[in-house]
N, C-alpha and C positions, 0 to 999 in steps of 0.2 A: 340472533336476529332481533330479539326484543331489546337487547342492550343498544344495538345500532339505532333503533327507532327512538329510544329514550335520549340518546346522545344527540340525534338530529333535532329533536324537539328542544332539548336544553340549549343548544347553540344556535338554533334558528336556521339550520341547514337542511335542505331537502335530503331524504335518505340516499338517493342515488349518488349524491356528491360525497357522501361519507364512505362509499365503497372504495376499497383499495387504499384507504388512508394509511394503513400500516405499511404498505409497500413504499410510500414516500419516505418514511423513517428508515426502512431497511436500506433503501438506496443511499441515503445519507451515510449510514453506517458502512455500507460497502465502499463508498467513495473514500471514507476516512481510512478504511483498511487498505485500499489501493494506494492512497497517499503514503501510508506507513510502509507499504511494500516498495514503492518507488524510492523512498528515502533509504531503505535498507539496500536496495540494488545499487544506488549511487555510492553508498558507503563501501560496499563490496568492490565495486569497480575501482574506486580510489585505492583501496587496499591492494588490489591486484596490480594496479599501476606501480605502487610503491615497491611491491615485491619483485616486479619485473625489472625495475631500475636497479634494485639491490642485487638481483641475480646477474644482470649484465655487468655491473661493477665488479662483483666478485669473480666472474669468469675472466674478465680482463686482467685483474690483479693476480689471480692464481694461475693464469695460463703458463707463465714461465716454469712453474714447478710441476704442473700436471702434464704438459706436452713434451717432457723430456724423453 
């Protein structure tokens, strides 16, 4: 509490405005983590698409030998 008062005086901000300031930075970090997660999900979806195409191709090409 004392540190908050000192910071408020140092930066000329009323103490109530300083409350919850750490949450602002946490939200920014969470947003960055969410963006990283979105990028990973998109990369995984792309990989799934490539694997699905390869699977279909191999099923078509190997069908004459498998379906005997």
